[in-house]
PQR file with spaces between the fields and no chain letter, atoms N, CA, C, O and H, PARSE charges and radii, in Angstrom:
ATOM       1  N    MET     1     -16.253  -33.468   17.639 -0.4000 1.5000
ATOM       2  CA   MET     1     -15.144  -33.966   16.840 -0.0000 2.0000
ATOM       3  C    MET     1     -14.403  -32.821   16.155  0.5500 1.7000
ATOM       4  O    MET     1     -13.173  -32.813   16.110 -0.5500 1.4000
ATOM       5  N    SER     2     -15.170  -31.829   15.610 -0.4000 1.5000
ATOM       6  CA   SER     2     -14.518  -30.723   14.924 -0.0000 2.0000
ATOM       7  C    SER     2     -13.732  -29.840   15.896  0.5500 1.7000
ATOM       8  O    SER     2     -12.722  -29.248   15.515 -0.5500 1.4000
ATOM       9  H    SER     2     -16.169  -31.835   15.646  0.4000 1.0000
ATOM      10  N    SER     3     -14.190  -29.748   17.148 -0.4000 1.5000
ATOM      11  CA   SER     3     -13.441  -28.953   18.121 -0.0000 2.0000
ATOM      12  C    SER     3     -12.111  -29.633   18.455  0.5500 1.7000
ATOM      13  O    SER     3     -11.112  -28.961   18.711 -0.5500 1.4000
ATOM      14  H    SER     3     -15.010  -30.229   17.457  0.4000 1.0000
ATOM      15  N    LEU     4     -12.106  -30.965   18.452 -0.4000 1.5000
ATOM      16  CA   LEU     4     -10.860  -31.693   18.686 -0.0000 2.0000
ATOM      17  C    LEU     4      -9.876  -31.461   17.545  0.5500 1.7000
ATOM      18  O    LEU     4      -8.681  -31.277   17.778 -0.5500 1.4000
ATOM      19  H    LEU     4     -12.917  -31.511   18.244  0.4000 1.0000
ATOM      20  N    ILE     5     -10.377  -31.471   16.316 -0.4000 1.5000
ATOM      21  CA   ILE     5      -9.526  -31.216   15.152 -0.0000 2.0000
ATOM      22  C    ILE     5      -8.988  -29.795   15.193  0.5500 1.7000
ATOM      23  O    ILE     5      -7.819  -29.565   14.884 -0.5500 1.4000
ATOM      24  H    ILE     5     -11.347  -31.621   16.127  0.4000 1.0000
ATOM      25  N    ALA     6      -9.838  -28.832   15.576 -0.4000 1.5000
ATOM      26  CA   ALA     6      -9.402  -27.439   15.678 -0.0000 2.0000
ATOM      27  C    ALA     6      -8.346  -27.285   16.767  0.5500 1.7000
ATOM      28  O    ALA     6      -7.369  -26.560   16.582 -0.5500 1.4000
ATOM      29  H    ALA     6     -10.788  -29.018   15.827  0.4000 1.0000
ATOM      30  N    ALA     7      -8.533  -27.963   17.902 -0.4000 1.5000
ATOM      31  CA   ALA     7      -7.568  -27.882   18.994 -0.0000 2.0000
ATOM      32  C    ALA     7      -6.224  -28.479   18.575  0.5500 1.7000
ATOM      33  O    ALA     7      -5.174  -27.919   18.891 -0.5500 1.4000
ATOM      34  H    ALA     7      -9.327  -28.552   18.051  0.4000 1.0000
ATOM      35  N    VAL     8      -6.249  -29.588   17.879 -0.4000 1.5000
ATOM      36  CA   VAL     8      -5.011  -30.212   17.413 -0.0000 2.0000
ATOM      37  C    VAL     8      -4.314  -29.309   16.395  0.5500 1.7000
ATOM      38  O    VAL     8      -3.089  -29.189   16.410 -0.5500 1.4000
ATOM      39  H    VAL     8      -7.102  -30.043   17.622  0.4000 1.0000
ATOM      40  N    ALA     9      -5.091  -28.673   15.511 -0.4000 1.5000
ATOM      41  CA   ALA     9      -4.509  -27.779   14.509 -0.0000 2.0000
ATOM      42  C    ALA     9      -3.838  -26.582   15.175  0.5500 1.7000
ATOM      43  O    ALA     9      -2.736  -26.191   14.790 -0.5500 1.4000
ATOM      44  H    ALA     9      -6.086  -28.770   15.500  0.4000 1.0000
ATOM      45  N    VAL    10      -4.499  -26.004   16.168 -0.4000 1.5000
ATOM      46  CA   VAL    10      -3.914  -24.863   16.880 -0.0000 2.0000
ATOM      47  C    VAL    10      -2.672  -25.302   17.635  0.5500 1.7000
ATOM      48  O    VAL    10      -1.662  -24.597   17.633 -0.5500 1.4000
ATOM      49  H    VAL    10      -5.394  -26.322   16.481  0.4000 1.0000
ATOM      50  N    PHE    11      -2.735  -26.450   18.277 -0.4000 1.5000
ATOM      51  CA   PHE    11      -1.600  -26.948   19.039 -0.0000 2.0000
ATOM      52  C    PHE    11      -0.389  -27.186   18.144  0.5500 1.7000
ATOM      53  O    PHE    11       0.729  -26.812   18.498 -0.5500 1.4000
ATOM      54  H    PHE    11      -3.555  -27.023   18.279  0.4000 1.0000
ATOM      55  N    THR    12      -0.606  -27.803   16.994 -0.4000 1.5000
ATOM      56  CA   THR    12       0.519  -28.084   16.104 -0.0000 2.0000
ATOM      57  C    THR    12       1.044  -26.823   15.426  0.5500 1.7000
ATOM      58  O    THR    12       2.207  -26.778   15.027 -0.5500 1.4000
ATOM      59  H    THR    12      -1.514  -28.108   16.706  0.4000 1.0000
ATOM      60  N    ALA    13       0.206  -25.801   15.290 -0.4000 1.5000
ATOM      61  CA   ALA    13       0.662  -24.562   14.672 -0.0000 2.0000
ATOM      62  C    ALA    13       1.649  -23.817   15.571  0.5500 1.7000
ATOM      63  O    ALA    13       2.541  -23.123   15.083 -0.5500 1.4000
ATOM      64  H    ALA    13      -0.739  -25.838   15.614  0.4000 1.0000
ATOM      65  N    PHE    14       1.481  -23.968   16.899 -0.4000 1.5000
ATOM      66  CA   PHE    14       2.334  -23.228   17.818 -0.0000 2.0000
ATOM      67  C    PHE    14       3.525  -24.035   18.331  0.5500 1.7000
ATOM      68  O    PHE    14       4.393  -23.481   19.006 -0.5500 1.4000
ATOM      69  H    PHE    14       0.756  -24.532   17.295  0.4000 1.0000
ATOM      70  N    ILE    15       3.584  -25.297   18.033 -0.4000 1.5000
ATOM      71  CA   ILE    15       4.707  -26.127   18.438 -0.0000 2.0000
ATOM      72  C    ILE    15       5.601  -26.327   17.219  0.5500 1.7000
ATOM      73  O    ILE    15       5.173  -26.875   16.203 -0.5500 1.4000
ATOM      74  H    ILE    15       2.879  -25.747   17.484  0.4000 1.0000
ATOM      75  N    ALA    16       6.831  -25.881   17.335 -0.4000 1.5000
ATOM      76  CA   ALA    16       7.769  -26.016   16.226 -0.0000 2.0000
ATOM      77  C    ALA    16       9.072  -26.600   16.751  0.5500 1.7000
ATOM      78  O    ALA    16       9.498  -26.280   17.861 -0.5500 1.4000
ATOM      79  H    ALA    16       7.179  -25.436   18.160  0.4000 1.0000
ATOM      80  N    PRO    17       9.693  -27.438   15.972 -0.5600 1.5000
ATOM      81  CA   PRO    17      10.986  -27.979   16.413  0.2800 2.0000
ATOM      82  C    PRO    17      12.038  -26.870   16.378  0.5500 1.7000
ATOM      83  O    PRO    17      11.899  -25.914   15.615 -0.5500 1.4000
ATOM      84  N    PRO    18      13.063  -26.982   17.174 -0.5600 1.5000
ATOM      85  CA   PRO    18      14.097  -25.942   17.166  0.2800 2.0000
ATOM      86  C    PRO    18      14.804  -25.880   15.814  0.5500 1.7000
ATOM      87  O    PRO    18      15.115  -26.904   15.205 -0.5500 1.4000
ATOM      88  N    ALA    19      15.043  -24.680   15.374 -0.4000 1.5000
ATOM      89  CA   ALA    19      15.747  -24.484   14.110 -0.0000 2.0000
ATOM      90  C    ALA    19      17.199  -24.178   14.435  0.5500 1.7000
ATOM      91  O    ALA    19      17.510  -23.162   15.056 -0.5500 1.4000
ATOM      92  H    ALA    19      14.791  -23.848   15.869  0.4000 1.0000
ATOM      93  N    TYR    20      18.058  -25.047   14.017 -0.4000 1.5000
ATOM      94  CA   TYR    20      19.473  -24.852   14.272 -0.0000 2.0000
ATOM      95  C    TYR    20      20.055  -24.038   13.114  0.5500 1.7000
ATOM      96  O    TYR    20      20.760  -24.555   12.248 -0.5500 1.4000
ATOM      97  H    TYR    20      17.804  -25.872   13.512  0.4000 1.0000
ATOM      98  N    ALA    21      19.732  -22.760   13.137 -0.4000 1.5000
ATOM      99  CA   ALA    21      20.158  -21.888   12.047 -0.0000 2.0000
ATOM     100  C    ALA    21      20.630  -20.570   12.645  0.5500 1.7000
ATOM     101  O    ALA    21      20.306  -20.234   13.784 -0.5500 1.4000
ATOM     102  H    ALA    21      19.159  -22.340   13.840  0.4000 1.0000
ATOM     103  N    TYR    22      21.386  -19.848   11.871 -0.4000 1.5000
ATOM     104  CA   TYR    22      21.911  -18.558   12.293 -0.0000 2.0000
ATOM     105  C    TYR    22      21.357  -17.486   11.367  0.5500 1.7000
ATOM     106  O    TYR    22      21.446  -17.604   10.145 -0.5500 1.4000
ATOM     107  H    TYR    22      21.649  -20.120   10.946  0.4000 1.0000
ATOM     108  N    VAL    23      20.786  -16.442   11.955 -0.4000 1.5000
ATOM     109  CA   VAL    23      20.291  -15.312   11.180 -0.0000 2.0000
ATOM     110  C    VAL    23      21.231  -14.146   11.435  0.5500 1.7000
ATOM     111  O    VAL    23      21.384  -13.697   12.571 -0.5500 1.4000
ATOM     112  H    VAL    23      20.714  -16.346   12.948  0.4000 1.0000
ATOM     113  N    ASP    24      21.847  -13.668   10.394 -0.4000 1.5000
ATOM     114  CA   ASP    24      22.796  -12.569   10.499 -0.0000 2.0000
ATOM     115  C    ASP    24      22.067  -11.295   10.913  0.5500 1.7000
ATOM     116  O    ASP    24      20.973  -11.041   10.410 -0.5500 1.4000
ATOM     117  H    ASP    24      21.723  -14.032    9.471  0.4000 1.0000
ATOM     118  N    PRO    25      22.628  -10.486   11.810 -0.5600 1.5000
ATOM     119  CA   PRO    25      21.973   -9.245   12.202  0.2800 2.0000
ATOM     120  C    PRO    25      21.738   -8.294   11.023  0.5500 1.7000
ATOM     121  O    PRO    25      20.811   -7.484   11.057 -0.5500 1.4000
ATOM     122  N    GLY    26      22.562   -8.388    9.992 -0.4000 1.5000
ATOM     123  CA   GLY    26      22.375   -7.536    8.821 -0.0000 2.0000
ATOM     124  C    GLY    26      21.107   -7.884    8.053  0.5500 1.7000
ATOM     125  O    GLY    26      20.571   -7.047    7.326 -0.5500 1.4000
ATOM     126  H    GLY    26      23.315   -9.046    9.964  0.4000 1.0000
ATOM     127  N    THR    27      20.625   -9.108    8.207 -0.4000 1.5000
ATOM     128  CA   THR    27      19.406   -9.529    7.524 -0.0000 2.0000
ATOM     129  C    THR    27      18.217   -8.700    7.995  0.5500 1.7000
ATOM     130  O    THR    27      17.368   -8.318    7.190 -0.5500 1.4000
ATOM     131  H    THR    27      21.060   -9.788    8.797  0.4000 1.0000
ATOM     132  N    ALA    28      18.152   -8.422    9.279 -0.4000 1.5000
ATOM     133  CA   ALA    28      17.049   -7.624    9.812 -0.0000 2.0000
ATOM     134  C    ALA    28      17.083   -6.202    9.258  0.5500 1.7000
ATOM     135  O    ALA    28      16.036   -5.635    8.943 -0.5500 1.4000
ATOM     136  H    ALA    28      18.841   -8.732    9.934  0.4000 1.0000
ATOM     137  N    SER    29      18.265   -5.627    9.137 -0.4000 1.5000
ATOM     138  CA   SER    29      18.347   -4.266    8.613 -0.0000 2.0000
ATOM     139  C    SER    29      17.951   -4.225    7.138  0.5500 1.7000
ATOM     140  O    SER    29      17.346   -3.251    6.689 -0.5500 1.4000
ATOM     141  H    SER    29      19.116   -6.088    9.393  0.4000 1.0000
ATOM     142  N    ILE    30      18.284   -5.267    6.382 -0.4000 1.5000
ATOM     143  CA   ILE    30      17.866   -5.318    4.980 -0.0000 2.0000
ATOM     144  C    ILE    30      16.348   -5.432    4.889  0.5500 1.7000
ATOM     145  O    ILE    30      15.722   -4.791    4.045 -0.5500 1.4000
ATOM     146  H    ILE    30      18.775   -6.058    6.746  0.4000 1.0000
ATOM     147  N    ALA    31      15.758   -6.252    5.763 -0.4000 1.5000
ATOM     148  CA   ALA    31      14.299   -6.399    5.769 -0.0000 2.0000
ATOM     149  C    ALA    31      13.620   -5.077    6.135  0.5500 1.7000
ATOM     150  O    ALA    31      12.614   -4.711    5.528 -0.5500 1.4000
ATOM     151  H    ALA    31      16.267   -6.773    6.449  0.4000 1.0000
ATOM     152  N    ILE    32      14.155   -4.372    7.106 -0.4000 1.5000
ATOM     153  CA   ILE    32      13.590   -3.078    7.500 -0.0000 2.0000
ATOM     154  C    ILE    32      13.720   -2.075    6.361  0.5500 1.7000
ATOM     155  O    ILE    32      12.787   -1.317    6.097 -0.5500 1.4000
ATOM     156  H    ILE    32      14.972   -4.670    7.599  0.4000 1.0000
ATOM     157  N    GLN    33      14.856   -2.059    5.689 -0.4000 1.5000
ATOM     158  CA   GLN    33      15.034   -1.159    4.551 -0.0000 2.0000
ATOM     159  C    GLN    33      14.040   -1.472    3.434  0.5500 1.7000
ATOM     160  O    GLN    33      13.511   -0.559    2.799 -0.5500 1.4000
ATOM     161  H    GLN    33      15.614   -2.675    5.904  0.4000 1.0000
ATOM     162  N    ALA    34      13.786   -2.753    3.195 -0.4000 1.5000
ATOM     163  CA   ALA    34      12.831   -3.138    2.161 -0.0000 2.0000
ATOM     164  C    ALA    34      11.422   -2.681    2.523  0.5500 1.7000
ATOM     165  O    ALA    34      10.681   -2.212    1.659 -0.5500 1.4000
ATOM     166  H    ALA    34      14.215   -3.494    3.712  0.4000 1.0000
ATOM     167  N    ILE    35      11.051   -2.814    3.787 -0.4000 1.5000
ATOM     168  CA   ILE    35       9.716   -2.394    4.226 -0.0000 2.0000
ATOM     169  C    ILE    35       9.582   -0.883    4.111  0.5500 1.7000
ATOM     170  O    ILE    35       8.571   -0.392    3.608 -0.5500 1.4000
ATOM     171  H    ILE    35      11.653   -3.195    4.489  0.4000 1.0000
ATOM     172  N    ILE    36      10.582   -0.139    4.566 -0.4000 1.5000
ATOM     173  CA   ILE    36      10.527    1.328    4.477 -0.0000 2.0000
ATOM     174  C    ILE    36      10.487    1.771    3.019  0.5500 1.7000
ATOM     175  O    ILE    36       9.755    2.699    2.675 -0.5500 1.4000
ATOM     176  H    ILE    36      11.403   -0.538    4.974  0.4000 1.0000
ATOM     177  N    GLY    37      11.264    1.118    2.163 -0.4000 1.5000
ATOM     178  CA   GLY    37      11.255    1.456    0.736 -0.0000 2.0000
ATOM     179  C    GLY    37       9.902    1.184    0.098  0.5500 1.7000
ATOM     180  O    GLY    37       9.434    1.970   -0.726 -0.5500 1.4000
ATOM     181  H    GLY    37      11.859    0.365    2.443  0.4000 1.0000
ATOM     182  N    ALA    38       9.276    0.082    0.470 -0.4000 1.5000
ATOM     183  CA   ALA    38       7.957   -0.244   -0.077 -0.0000 2.0000
ATOM     184  C    ALA    38       6.913    0.776    0.372  0.5500 1.7000
ATOM     185  O    ALA    38       6.049    1.165   -0.413 -0.5500 1.4000
ATOM     186  H    ALA    38       9.657   -0.556    1.139  0.4000 1.0000
ATOM     187  N    ILE    39       6.989    1.202    1.607 -0.4000 1.5000
ATOM     188  CA   ILE    39       6.049    2.210    2.110 -0.0000 2.0000
ATOM     189  C    ILE    39       6.263    3.532    1.377  0.5500 1.7000
ATOM     190  O    ILE    39       5.294    4.177    0.976 -0.5500 1.4000
ATOM     191  H    ILE    39       7.691    0.886    2.244  0.4000 1.0000
ATOM     192  N    ALA    40       7.516    3.941    1.196 -0.4000 1.5000
ATOM     193  CA   ALA    40       7.812    5.194    0.500 -0.0000 2.0000
ATOM     194  C    ALA    40       7.360    5.131   -0.956  0.5500 1.7000
ATOM     195  O    ALA    40       6.768    6.083   -1.464 -0.5500 1.4000
ATOM     196  H    ALA    40       8.303    3.417    1.522  0.4000 1.0000
ATOM     197  N    ALA    41       7.633    4.022   -1.625 -0.4000 1.5000
ATOM     198  CA   ALA    41       7.220    3.884   -3.029 -0.0000 2.0000
ATOM     199  C    ALA    41       5.705    3.878   -3.150  0.5500 1.7000
ATOM     200  O    ALA    41       5.158    4.477   -4.076 -0.5500 1.4000
ATOM     201  H    ALA    41       8.114    3.248   -1.213  0.4000 1.0000
ATOM     202  N    GLY    42       5.026    3.218   -2.239 -0.4000 1.5000
ATOM     203  CA   GLY    42       3.564    3.215   -2.253 -0.0000 2.0000
ATOM     204  C    GLY    42       2.999    4.607   -2.041  0.5500 1.7000
ATOM     205  O    GLY    42       2.026    4.992   -2.688 -0.5500 1.4000
ATOM     206  H    GLY    42       5.471    2.731   -1.487  0.4000 1.0000
ATOM     207  N    GLY    43       3.609    5.368   -1.131 -0.4000 1.5000
ATOM     208  CA   GLY    43       3.148    6.731   -0.894 -0.0000 2.0000
ATOM     209  C    GLY    43       3.308    7.617   -2.115  0.5500 1.7000
ATOM     210  O    GLY    43       2.412    8.393   -2.446 -0.5500 1.4000
ATOM     211  H    GLY    43       4.400    5.056   -0.604  0.4000 1.0000
ATOM     212  N    ILE    44       4.438    7.504   -2.781 -0.4000 1.5000
ATOM     213  CA   ILE    44       4.678    8.300   -3.986 -0.0000 2.0000
ATOM     214  C    ILE    44       3.730    7.885   -5.101  0.5500 1.7000
ATOM     215  O    ILE    44       3.207    8.731   -5.825 -0.5500 1.4000
ATOM     216  H    ILE    44       5.166    6.873   -2.512  0.4000 1.0000
ATOM     217  N    PHE    45       3.508    6.578   -5.237 -0.4000 1.5000
ATOM     218  CA   PHE    45       2.601    6.075   -6.270 -0.0000 2.0000
ATOM     219  C    PHE    45       1.194    6.629   -6.074  0.5500 1.7000
ATOM     220  O    PHE    45       0.590    7.145   -7.015 -0.5500 1.4000
ATOM     221  H    PHE    45       3.933    5.890   -4.649  0.4000 1.0000
ATOM     222  N    PHE    46       0.669    6.524   -4.850 -0.4000 1.5000
ATOM     223  CA   PHE    46      -0.690    6.986   -4.598 -0.0000 2.0000
ATOM     224  C    PHE    46      -0.793    8.502   -4.653  0.5500 1.7000
ATOM     225  O    PHE    46      -1.821    9.032   -5.075 -0.5500 1.4000
ATOM     226  H    PHE    46       1.159    6.105   -4.085  0.4000 1.0000
ATOM     227  N    ARG    47       0.259    9.218   -4.233 -0.4000 1.5000
ATOM     228  CA   ARG    47       0.235   10.677   -4.326 -0.0000 2.0000
ATOM     229  C    ARG    47       0.164   11.100   -5.784  0.5500 1.7000
ATOM     230  O    ARG    47      -0.535   12.058   -6.118 -0.5500 1.4000
ATOM     231  H    ARG    47       1.094    8.788   -3.890  0.4000 1.0000
ATOM     232  N    HIS    48       0.875   10.401   -6.654 -0.4000 1.5000
ATOM     233  CA   HIS    48       0.847   10.713   -8.081 -0.0000 2.0000
ATOM     234  C    HIS    48      -0.542   10.450   -8.665  0.5500 1.7000
ATOM     235  O    HIS    48      -1.056   11.258   -9.439 -0.5500 1.4000
ATOM     236  H    HIS    48       1.443    9.623   -6.383  0.4000 1.0000
ATOM     237  N    LYS    49      -1.143    9.330   -8.299 -0.4000 1.5000
ATOM     238  CA   LYS    49      -2.478    9.006   -8.816 -0.0000 2.0000
ATOM     239  C    LYS    49      -3.515   10.017   -8.342  0.5500 1.7000
ATOM     240  O    LYS    49      -4.378   10.425   -9.119 -0.5500 1.4000
ATOM     241  H    LYS    49      -0.726    8.674   -7.670  0.4000 1.0000
ATOM     242  N    ILE    50      -3.440   10.423   -7.084 -0.4000 1.5000
ATOM     243  CA   ILE    50      -4.375   11.424   -6.562 -0.0000 2.0000
ATOM     244  C    ILE    50      -4.156   12.754   -7.260  0.5500 1.7000
ATOM     245  O    ILE    50      -5.117   13.469   -7.545 -0.5500 1.4000
ATOM     246  H    ILE    50      -2.739   10.091   -6.453  0.4000 1.0000
ATOM     247  N    SER    51      -2.903   13.096   -7.540 -0.4000 1.5000
ATOM     248  CA   SER    51      -2.597   14.333   -8.255 -0.0000 2.0000
ATOM     249  C    SER    51      -3.204   14.311   -9.653  0.5500 1.7000
ATOM     250  O    SER    51      -3.748   15.321  -10.101 -0.5500 1.4000
ATOM     251  H    SER    51      -2.123   12.515   -7.309  0.4000 1.0000
ATOM     252  N    LEU    52      -3.120   13.182  -10.350 -0.4000 1.5000
ATOM     253  CA   LEU    52      -3.719   13.077  -11.685 -0.0000 2.0000
ATOM     254  C    LEU    52      -5.231   13.256  -11.636  0.5500 1.7000
ATOM     255  O    LEU    52      -5.815   13.915  -12.496 -0.5500 1.4000
ATOM     256  H    LEU    52      -2.677   12.362   -9.987  0.4000 1.0000
ATOM     257  N    ILE    53      -5.854   12.671  -10.632 -0.4000 1.5000
ATOM     258  CA   ILE    53      -7.308   12.779  -10.509 -0.0000 2.0000
ATOM     259  C    ILE    53      -7.713   14.218  -10.224  0.5500 1.7000
ATOM     260  O    ILE    53      -8.655   14.726  -10.832 -0.5500 1.4000
ATOM     261  H    ILE    53      -5.380   12.135   -9.933  0.4000 1.0000
ATOM     262  N    THR    54      -7.016   14.879   -9.308 -0.4000 1.5000
ATOM     263  CA   THR    54      -7.376   16.267   -8.991 -0.0000 2.0000
ATOM     264  C    THR    54      -7.098   17.197  -10.171  0.5500 1.7000
ATOM     265  O    THR    54      -7.860   18.137  -10.400 -0.5500 1.4000
ATOM     266  H    THR    54      -6.251   14.467   -8.814  0.4000 1.0000
ATOM     267  N    GLN    55      -6.023   16.956  -10.925 -0.4000 1.5000
ATOM     268  CA   GLN    55      -5.755   17.781  -12.104 -0.0000 2.0000
ATOM     269  C    GLN    55      -6.834   17.599  -13.155  0.5500 1.7000
ATOM     270  O    GLN    55      -7.196   18.558  -13.837 -0.5500 1.4000
ATOM     271  H    GLN    55      -5.404   16.193  -10.740  0.4000 1.0000
ATOM     272  N    PHE    56      -7.353   16.393  -13.299 -0.4000 1.5000
ATOM     273  CA   PHE    56      -8.416   16.126  -14.275 -0.0000 2.0000
ATOM     274  C    PHE    56      -9.641   16.967  -13.949  0.5500 1.7000
ATOM     275  O    PHE    56     -10.210   17.604  -14.836 -0.5500 1.4000
ATOM     276  H    PHE    56      -7.059   15.614  -12.745  0.4000 1.0000
ATOM     277  N    PHE    57     -10.051   16.975  -12.687 -0.4000 1.5000
ATOM     278  CA   PHE    57     -11.243   17.727  -12.313 -0.0000 2.0000
ATOM     279  C    PHE    57     -11.003   19.227  -12.320  0.5500 1.7000
ATOM     280  O    PHE    57     -11.914   19.988  -12.647 -0.5500 1.4000
ATOM     281  H    PHE    57      -9.589   16.457  -11.967  0.4000 1.0000
ATOM     282  N    ARG    58      -9.818   19.668  -11.974 -0.4000 1.5000
ATOM     283  CA   ARG    58      -9.523   21.100  -12.027 -0.0000 2.0000
ATOM     284  C    ARG    58      -9.502   21.600  -13.468  0.5500 1.7000
ATOM     285  O    ARG    58      -9.958   22.711  -13.740 -0.5500 1.4000
ATOM     286  H    ARG    58      -9.078   19.050  -11.709  0.4000 1.0000
ATOM     287  N    ARG    59      -8.988   20.810  -14.379 -0.4000 1.5000
ATOM     288  CA   ARG    59      -8.920   21.186  -15.780 -0.0000 2.0000
ATOM     289  C    ARG    59     -10.336   21.314  -16.350  0.5500 1.7000
ATOM     290  O    ARG    59     -10.614   22.235  -17.118 -0.5500 1.4000
ATOM     291  H    ARG    59      -8.617   19.908  -14.158  0.4000 1.0000
ATOM     292  N    LYS    60     -11.221   20.403  -15.978 -0.4000 1.5000
ATOM     293  CA   LYS    60     -12.598   20.458  -16.450 -0.0000 2.0000
ATOM     294  C    LYS    60     -13.285   21.720  -15.935  0.5500 1.7000
ATOM     295  O    LYS    60     -14.030   22.363  -16.675 -0.5500 1.4000
ATOM     296  H    LYS    60     -10.995   19.655  -15.354  0.4000 1.0000
ATOM     297  N    ALA    61     -13.048   22.073  -14.700 -0.4000 1.5000
ATOM     298  CA   ALA    61     -13.684   23.258  -14.134 -0.0000 2.0000
ATOM     299  C    ALA    61     -13.131   24.525  -14.779  0.5500 1.7000
ATOM     300  O    ALA    61     -13.878   25.487  -14.962 -0.5500 1.4000
ATOM     301  H    ALA    61     -12.444   21.550  -14.099  0.4000 1.0000
ATOM     302  N    ARG    62     -11.873   24.555  -15.120 -0.4000 1.5000
ATOM     303  CA   ARG    62     -11.251   25.734  -15.702 -0.0000 2.0000
ATOM     304  C    ARG    62     -11.696   25.937  -17.156  0.5500 1.7000
ATOM     305  O    ARG    62     -11.765   27.075  -17.621 -0.5500 1.4000
ATOM     306  H    ARG    62     -11.266   23.774  -14.971  0.4000 1.0000
ATOM     307  N    ASP    63     -11.998   24.858  -17.877 -0.4000 1.5000
ATOM     308  CA   ASP    63     -12.390   24.959  -19.273 -0.0000 2.0000
ATOM     309  C    ASP    63     -13.784   25.547  -19.454  0.5500 1.7000
ATOM     310  O    ASP    63     -14.089   26.128  -20.496 -0.5500 1.4000
ATOM     311  H    ASP    63     -11.942   23.934  -17.499  0.4000 1.0000
ATOM     312  N    ARG    64     -14.622   25.396  -18.445 -0.4000 1.5000
ATOM     313  CA   ARG    64     -15.982   25.935  -18.552 -0.0000 2.0000
ATOM     314  C    ARG    64     -15.971   27.442  -18.312  0.5500 1.7000
ATOM     315  O    ARG    64     -15.309   27.909  -17.385 -0.5500 1.4000
ATOM     316  H    ARG    64     -14.375   24.924  -17.599  0.4000 1.0000
ATOM     317  N    PRO    65     -16.704   28.226  -19.143 -0.5600 1.5000
ATOM     318  CA   PRO    65     -16.760   29.675  -18.878  0.2800 2.0000
ATOM     319  C    PRO    65     -17.601   29.957  -17.649  0.5500 1.7000
ATOM     320  O    PRO    65     -18.565   29.254  -17.345 -0.5500 1.4000
ATOM     321  N    GLU    66     -17.205   31.003  -16.961 -0.4000 1.5000
ATOM     322  CA   GLU    66     -17.965   31.443  -15.791 -0.0000 2.0000
ATOM     323  C    GLU    66     -19.291   32.033  -16.251  0.5500 1.7000
ATOM     324  O    GLU    66     -19.389   32.509  -17.382 -0.5500 1.4000
ATOM     325  H    GLU    66     -16.423   31.574  -17.208  0.4000 1.0000
ATOM     326  N    PRO    67     -20.315   32.011  -15.398 -0.5600 1.5000
ATOM     327  CA   PRO    67     -21.586   32.653  -15.779  0.2800 2.0000
ATOM     328  C    PRO    67     -21.367   34.145  -16.049  0.5500 1.7000
ATOM     329  O    PRO    67     -20.756   34.847  -15.244 -0.5500 1.4000
ATOM     330  N    GLY    68     -21.865   34.607  -17.168 -0.4000 1.5000
ATOM     331  CA   GLY    68     -21.700   36.012  -17.525 -0.0000 2.0000
ATOM     332  C    GLY    68     -20.515   36.259  -18.429  0.5500 1.7000
ATOM     333  O    GLY    68     -20.411   37.339  -19.011 -0.5500 1.4000
ATOM     334  H    GLY    68     -22.362   34.037  -17.822  0.4000 1.0000
ATOM     335  N    GLU    69     -19.609   35.292  -18.573 -0.4000 1.5000
ATOM     336  CA   GLU    69     -18.463   35.438  -19.472 -0.0000 2.0000
ATOM     337  C    GLU    69     -18.866   35.050  -20.884  0.5500 1.7000
ATOM     338  O    GLU    69     -19.744   34.213  -21.091 -0.5500 1.4000
ATOM     339  H    GLU    69     -19.693   34.414  -18.101  0.4000 1.0000
ATOM     340  N    GLN    70     -18.211   35.673  -21.842 -0.4000 1.5000
ATOM     341  CA   GLN    70     -18.452   35.291  -23.218 -0.0000 2.0000
ATOM     342  C    GLN    70     -17.369   34.293  -23.622  0.5500 1.7000
ATOM     343  O    GLN    70     -16.188   34.466  -23.322 -0.5500 1.4000
ATOM     344  H    GLN    70     -17.498   36.354  -21.674  0.4000 1.0000
ATOM     345  N    SER    71     -17.808   33.254  -24.304 -0.4000 1.5000
ATOM     346  CA   SER    71     -16.809   32.302  -24.784 -0.0000 2.0000
ATOM     347  C    SER    71     -16.267   32.804  -26.118  0.5500 1.7000
ATOM     348  O    SER    71     -16.933   33.563  -26.823 -0.5500 1.4000
ATOM     349  H    SER    71     -18.767   33.113  -24.548  0.4000 1.0000
ATOM     350  N    ASP    72     -15.057   32.376  -26.455 -0.4000 1.5000
ATOM     351  CA   ASP    72     -14.450   32.836  -27.691 -0.0000 2.0000
ATOM     352  C    ASP    72     -14.793   31.946  -28.879  0.5500 1.7000
ATOM     353  O    ASP    72     -14.213   32.117  -29.951 -0.5500 1.4000
ATOM     354  H    ASP    72     -14.516   31.760  -25.882  0.4000 1.0000
ATOM     355  N    GLY    73     -15.715   31.003  -28.723 -0.4000 1.5000
ATOM     356  CA   GLY    73     -16.203   30.209  -29.829 -0.0000 2.0000
ATOM     357  C    GLY    73     -15.377   28.983  -30.137  0.5500 1.7000
ATOM     358  O    GLY    73     -15.597   28.351  -31.171 -0.5500 1.4000
ATOM     359  H    GLY    73     -16.186   30.863  -27.852  0.4000 1.0000
ATOM     360  N    ARG    74     -14.448   28.623  -29.298 -0.4000 1.5000
ATOM     361  CA   ARG    74     -13.641   27.427  -29.547 -0.0000 2.0000
ATOM     362  C    ARG    74     -14.310   26.198  -29.058  0.5500 1.7000
ATOM     363  O    ARG    74     -13.763   25.103  -29.191 -0.5500 1.4000
ATOM     364  H    ARG    74     -14.270   29.136  -28.458  0.4000 1.0000
């Protein structure tokens, strides 16, 4: 019985009535621009976060005196 329900669900998912609508060619270019913009913004966002993390660890390593160095007491 469940296989029949699954078959009917798959069948109805792929059968759609015709849509009598017009999609302007400019709509596709706007969608592509939005996708490219989202990818670029995501890349910049993550690059900034990774930069903050690496600066945090580099700063910690730089603050520690090297073995054999004298600290200035700060």
